[in-house]
Steps between C-alpha positions, in 0.01 A plus 500: 500500500812325376497134409770321695629150481577316821877545473474879452254524788723302736803710404307823560372383836843384623666830415527783750309806379512861609191564708309805385264711707168569331399867512190608306557238231872565465781274622790652691812289566564440872855362465382181676489158334302182542455187293180449307423192710539699824274773364236245406519337843456837671201576277331171577559534876383862529176608666473840331647684201633782720666256743871565551713216362755480783706702743803455273314671214366818664224675308451217249141381486360180353347699212852618410612139461193426290564795268869407472434134426229584247736744329783244485271232356333733249158505665300818445413601856446873454159468336367250757200619699675418827793308646298180520441507124872555441574204729248287312682585175827387658348170614346456154844527340640252751220256416595512132868413554479248781 
């Protein structure tokens, strides 16, 4: 996991990032964008990892946002036991910069 200072974290979260679809541990660009803050909000409001994000982002699941955000922030999500562990790693990084 990368060490990030608060300024770098805020800049990363404000930026719009290409959303990637997770497929068997690989990320495939969807040509859709969303800010890091919007991704984090969707993650925190979701009820399930396979939940669709919105009607305006067809086929994009919450787990895709998690994998994308982890990748952008340098969090190793591919070796996590499950999506919850990857999410916990994300929250752990956030706790260190806030």
